N, C-alpha and C positions, 0 to 999 in steps of 0.2 A: 347763251347770254342774249338778252333782248337787244334790238338794234339801236336803242337810245344810248347804250353804254359803249363809248370808245375812249380808252384811257391813254393819255400821253405817257411815254416811258420816262420822262424827266419832269420832276415836279419841284421847281425851285425858284427862289429869287434871292438876290444878294450877291456877294462877291466871293469867289473861291474857284479853284481849278475844276471842281466837279461841275460847276455851272459854266465856267469859262466859255461863254457863248454856246455853251454846250448844254446843260441842263436844259437846250436852248437856254456849262460850260458854269456843260458846258459848264455841259457844257454847261453847264453848266451851265452853274458857274457852269457848270460851267457849264447849268447846261448841266450844260452843262451839257437838248437834246431832242430826236425825231418823234413824231406822233404816229401812233399805230392805230389804224381804223379796223373795226371788226370786219368790214367789207360785207355786211349782211344786207345789201340792197337798200341803203339808206340815202339814196340819191335825191329824194324829194322831201319837202316839208322842212320844218325848223325844229331841231333838237340838239342836245349837247350835254355838257357836264360842267359843273363848277366845283372846285375843291379848295379848301383852306386847311392849313395845319402848321406844324413846326418842323424845323430841321436843325441839323448840326453840321457845320462845314468849316474848313480852315479860315482863319481870319483874313488871309491874303494868299496870293500865289506863292507857294514855297514855305508857308508857315507850318509849324508843328503844333501850334495852339489852335484850338477850335472855339467856335462861338455859336450860341443858339440864334436862330433867326426865323422869321415867318416865311412861309411860301404860299403862293396862290396860283391858281390857273383857271382859265375859262376856255372852253373848247366847244364851238358851236358849228353846226353844219346846216346849210340852207341851199336846196336845189343843187347839190353836188359841189358847192364851194365850202371849204372848211376854213374857219378862222380860229386860230389858237393864240392865246396870250398866256405864256408861262413865265412867271416872274416879270422880268423886264424885256422879254422878247416877244414880238408879234410875228406870226407866221400865217401866210395865206396859201392854202393848197387848192389849186385849180384842177387837180387830177380826178375829182369825183370818185365814182366807183370803179374806175379802170385800174389796171395793174400799176399804172404810173402815178407818181405824185410829184408836183413841181410848183414853184411859186417864189415870191419874194420874202425876204426876212428883214426885219427892222428891230434894233435893240440897243441896249446900253452895254458898254464894256465894263469889266470888273475894275475895281479901284483898290488903292492901298492908302488909307488915311492914317494920320498920326495916332489916332485913338486905337486903330486896329494893330498898328505896328508894335513889335516887342523888342526890347533890348537895343542893340546897335542899329537895328532896322529903322528905329525912330529917327535916326540921324540921316537917313536917306531922304531924298525929295519925295513927297507924297505923289501918288498917281491919281489924278482926277477921273471921274466918270466921263465917258465920251460916247457919241452915237456911232452905231454900226449899221451898215446897209449891205445886203447881199442876196443870195438866192440858194435854193436847195432843189435837189432832184432825187427821185428814188424809184425803185421797181420792186414789186412784190411777186414772190414765187410760191407756188404750191399752197398747201393747207386744205383742210376740209371745209365743209359748208359754214362752220362756226368760226373758222379762221385758225383753228389749232393746227400747228405744223407749218404755218406761213413764215417765210423768210423775207425780210425787207432789206435790200441793199440800197444805201443812200449816201449822199455827200452834200455838204453845204460849204458855201464860201462867204466870208464876211470881211468887209473892208472898213476900217475905221475912217470916219470922216476927217480926222486929223491925219493928213498924209504922212506925218512923221511917225505914226504908230503902225503903219503897215497893215497886213492882212493875215487871215488864218484860213485853213482848209481842213475839213474834217470828214473823212470817209467813215462809215459805220455799218454794222450788221445788227439786225434785231430779229430774234426768233421767238415765235409764240409757242411756248412750251405747253401751256395748259390754257384752254379756253372752254369753260364749261358754263352751264346755265347761270350760276351765281358767282363764279370766280375766275380769275385768270392769273397767269404767271408769264412774264416776258423776260428773256435774257438778251443782253446786248454787249457788243464789243466795239470800241471806237479808237481811232488814233487822231492826233492833232498835229498838223504841220503848220508852223508859223514862219512868216517872213523874218528877215534879220531885224527889221524895224520893230516888229511885234515883240520879238525876243528881247531886244534891247530895252524896250519900254518896261517890261515886267521883270527881267532877270539881269539887265545890265547895270553896271556901276561906273559912273563917270569918275574922272580924276578928282574932281572937287568932292564928290561923295566919299571917295576912298580916303581922302585926307581928313574928312570930318568924322568918319565912322571907324577907321582903322581896318576896314575890309579892303581886300585887294581890288583894284580897278578891273573891270571885266566888260568886254565888248563881244557878245555872242553873235554867231551867224544865224542863218535861217536853217530850217529843216525839221525833221520829226522831233516833237517836244514832249508829247504825252501819249501814253497808252493806258486805256482804262476799260473796265467791264462792270456790269451791274445787273441787278435783278429787281424787277418791279412787279408788285402783286396787288390784287384788289379783291374785295368780296362784297357782294350786294347783301345788305341787311334787310332791305325791303324793295318795293318797286322803284323808289326814288333815291333812297339813302344807301350809302356804302362806305367802305374804308379803303384807303389806298396807302401804299408805302413803297419806299425804295431804299436799297443799299447799293452803294457804288464804291469801287476802289480803283486806284490807279497809281502810276509812277511816272516821274519825269525822266526823259531820256535825252540823248543828244546834248547840245550846248546848254539847254535849260538845266539839265541835271548837274552840270559843272559850275553853275553860278554860285558865288559865295552866299547869295541870299538863300538858296536851297540848302547848301552845306551848313549854314547857320540854323536852318530850320529842319525841313524834312523832305526827302526825295519821294516819299509816298504820300498819298492823300486819300481821303474818304469823304463820303457824303451819306447822311442818314436822314430820311424824311418820312413823315407819316401824317395823315390827315383824314378829314371827313369829306365825302363827295356827295353831290346832289345831281341826279340825272333828270333830264326833262325832254 
């Protein structure tokens, strides 16, 4: 694959567990998630990729109903510095062409609006979007000259600027299964560890909310909250144009899985995205 093509493994904007700061959650949602460079000696010059498309993701964290939404990404590299915008997350990688990647993260947290909420969840307080700041670090192992067989071990930390919402920490693995002249397939596995404040923001129910909704009040603690895996693929149609897509699935664990919000919705979640890319 030519050096101008380096594809992020997470392609998303909106609110949902798969982006959850992760798709970069992310992460999504969630993210929802890490960028993977071909590592083909692209340390100089200006080049990158832009992609737009559509996706299907849960309406909010813990929802069993899904909604369509757009996604977009911009990923450019100039003299060894990589700038990535995936949905609502900005990522700056100062690692260049070394085995290391590291830098700051800036983004927006997922939300739960009254229009997205379903059933008794509408009676809970809405969750507004907030800003997040943090950092990431990763190290690449192995792989051939094209990058096939490379393993990226990485982690990211995000702190909500609203101290009442706490922080999250996401370790992840990304493996380049196929990297050929015109196409690629990446596999990834990630976990999400939330502080007690973060879990209470998205999965907690106050006494007042319990009285209004009929759901049991719930005050979760911190710890492991999500485990997910995904597959990302792409194919070059021409020198500049291509197709990209991603499928991701996961499950809530720990205190998040015990929340009445999740029990009223779904313990598992997914993300489906596809779009058109332009490399330059």
